[in-house]
FIRODO-147031 format. One record per residue: x, y, z of N, C-alpha, C, O in turn. Coordinates in steps of 0.001 Angstrom, whole numbers, plus 524288, in hexadecimal, padded with zeros to 5 digits. Atoms other than C-alpha are relative to their C-alpha. Layout:
<dotis>
XYZXYZXYZXYZ...
</dotis>
This chain:
<dotis>
80098805637FF36C585DDEBFFC67587F9E47FE227FE787F642800F77FFD8803798024880181C4DD8DE366C61A87FEE67FA02800FC802797F6CA8011B800E7805CC7FEEEC4709DD66EC645C7FADC7FE887FDCE7F77A801EF7FD82805548014C802E0C3B9BDCEE2C5DB37FE297FC2F80628801417F97F808AB802C8803507FBEAC32CADC856C68DD7FA377FF7C7FE7F7F75E803567FE2280500800EA80119C2646DC1AAC65577FDD5802AE7FC017F9498043B7FC398026F7FD7080487C2518DC7CAC5851800B88072A800058008780A357FC4D7FF1E7F9D27FF54C277ADD610C5E2A805EA801377FFCB809187FF2D802C57FA647FD868000BC3429DDD1DC5A4B7FF7B8040A8047A7FBF6807508049D800787FB9C7FB6BC378ADE4FAC678C8057E8029A7FEF3809978001E7FF547FBB27FCE78012FC4115DEFBEC63FF801198036D804877FD57805D6806507FE557FBDC7FC28C4843DF7E8C6E7680546803717FDE08099A801957FCEB7FB8E7FC3B8018BC50B9E036EC6A6F801598043B8035A7FE1380636806437FE7C7FBFF7FCA4C589BE0D4DC70E680375803D17FBB5807E88029F7FA557FCBB7FBC5803F3C5D3AE18F4C673B803968029380337802DF80361807E77FBF47FBF87FD4AC6932E2104C6A587FD54804CC800E37FA1C806957FDCB802457FB897FE2AC65CAE2CC7C720780397804527FF9580841803B57FE947FC6B7FB248001DC6A92E3AD4C725780004802AF7FABF7FFD3800807F6787FF887FD7280597C6B59E45FCC689F804B67FEBD7FCB2804D37FEE37F7E47FAB3800EC80317C7922E4291C654B8000F7FA967FD9A803967F9487FA9B7FFCF80504802AEC75A6E351AC61777FB3B800347FBAD7F9877FBFC7FA1E804EB7FFAF803C8C6A1EE39A0C57B48014C7FC897FB207FE177F95E7F9757FF3280358803F7C7170E3396C4C72800367FAA28008B7FE1F7F7947FD79800B2805627FE3EC73AEE277BC52FA7FA687FD6F800E67F9797F8D27FFE780599800D57FED6C65D8E26ACC56807FD4A7FF997FB717FA437FBE67FAEB8023D800CD80521C6180E290CC48F2802707FBAF7FD6B7FF767F9567FA757FD88804F280329C6AEEE1E16C43797FD567FBC6802A97FB827F8407FFF2802748047D7FD31C654FE1534C4E237F9AB7FE5B7FE067F7F87F9E27FD87805B0800B8801FAC567FE17BFC4945800A67FE187F9E77FD057FB837F8168003E7FFEE80560C5B27E1700C3AAC802367FA687FF4B801037F82C7FB357FCD08040C8023BC6428E0A63C3BCD7FEB77FB9C803D47FDE87F72C8022B800CF804847FB6FC61DDE029BC493D7FA907FDFC8001D7F98F7F94E7FFA4805BF801737FF7BC52B4E0347C4A967FDAF7FD1B7FC027FAC47F9657FCE98020B803D780451C4F87DFE18C3DCA8018E7FA5B800117FE817F6EC7FEA77FE5E8051E7FF2EC577BDF260C40557FB7B7FC93803C37F9887F85C80285802D8801C37FBF0C4F48DEF97C4C0A7FA087FEC57FE1C7F7887FB768008A8048F800A2801A8C4296DF042C445F7FF077FBA67FC18802177FAF07F8758006D804F480399C3D24DE428C3D8B7FE7B801E07FA0D7FBA68059D7F8FC801437FEB280612C3C95DE44EC2E557FA4C7FED47FE707F9218002D7F9F98050E800E580112C2E6FDE02DC2E577FC2B8015B8045A7FD5C8006E808EA8036B7FE357FB9DC22C1DE56DC35DC8001F7FAF2805038005F7F636804337FF0B803287FBE6C2397DDFADC43AB7FD5880312804C87FCE7807D98051E801677FCFC7FB0FC1DB7DE1AAC515880585801C7802C88094C7FED5803377FAD47FD0B7FDC5C2840DEAF5C57E87FDF3803198052E7F9C38056D805947FF7C7FE1C7FBD2C2A4FDEF75C64C78049B80409801238086580206803507FBD87FD3080070C3373DFBB5C64647FF7D803E6804CF7FBAA8069F805D97FFF37FCAD7FAF2C37CBE0298C7103805CB801D07FECC8087B800927FB027FB377FEAD7FFACC43DFE098EC750680057805F0802307FC928087A803C17FF637FA677FF91C49E2E16BDC7772801EE801B07FB6180660800677FA127FF4E7FE7B8041EC4924E1D59C6B4D80445805027FF3F806E3805A17FB437FDD67FB197FE84C4FB5E2A3BC700C80018803797FAE0803C2804F67F8238014F7FC86804B4C48D3E31FBC65E47FCEF8055F802A57F9ED8050180660803C07FBEE7FDDFC4321E3F9AC68757FDD3802837FA89800D6804207F727802877FE2F80502C3998E440FC5D9180005806277FFCB7FF5D8088E7FBAD801687FAD680078C3902E51B5C619E8036A802C88049D8037A8013F8092C7FD457FD867FBA0C4227E5B9CC687A7FD4980112805B47FFDB800F3809C48031D7FFEF7FBF8C36EAE5DC8C720B800427FB988037C7FF637FC2B8082E8013F804777FD4EC3714E5081C763C805757FED18031E8059E7FB8C806A47FA6E800367FDA3C4663E51F4C7A297FFFA801C6804E27FEC480662805827FFA07FD8C7FA63C480FE52F2C893F80492801598021B805268043A805EA7F9B27FED37FE09C5704E52E5C8A41801DD804C17FFE37FF7D808477FDA37FDCE7FAEC7FFAEC5F96E5D77C8CE3805C57FF677FD038089B803107FBB87FA817FFDA80391C6BD2E57AAC8598804B27FEFA80385808847FC9A801D37FAEC8005E7FC7DC7558E5805C91707FE747FE3A805407FAFD8003E807E8801398027D7F9B6C7521E503CC9E1E805C48005C802D6809EB7FED2800F77FB767FEB47FE01C7EBEE53F4CA731800717FCAD806568045A7FD3880914
</dotis>
């Protein structure tokens, strides 16, 4: 979702979550996110839930919820 307000582009994203959606998340970042970014330099406020883990050490989930 994106909107321009008083010259600032406000972008809120929610990436697909879960290990099983890795390809879907990659496609989201490669196809959807670029369409939300302006083609020329602009003031941007980017927020949301990126659902990214940079390192396995940052992963706290156990994979199964009962």
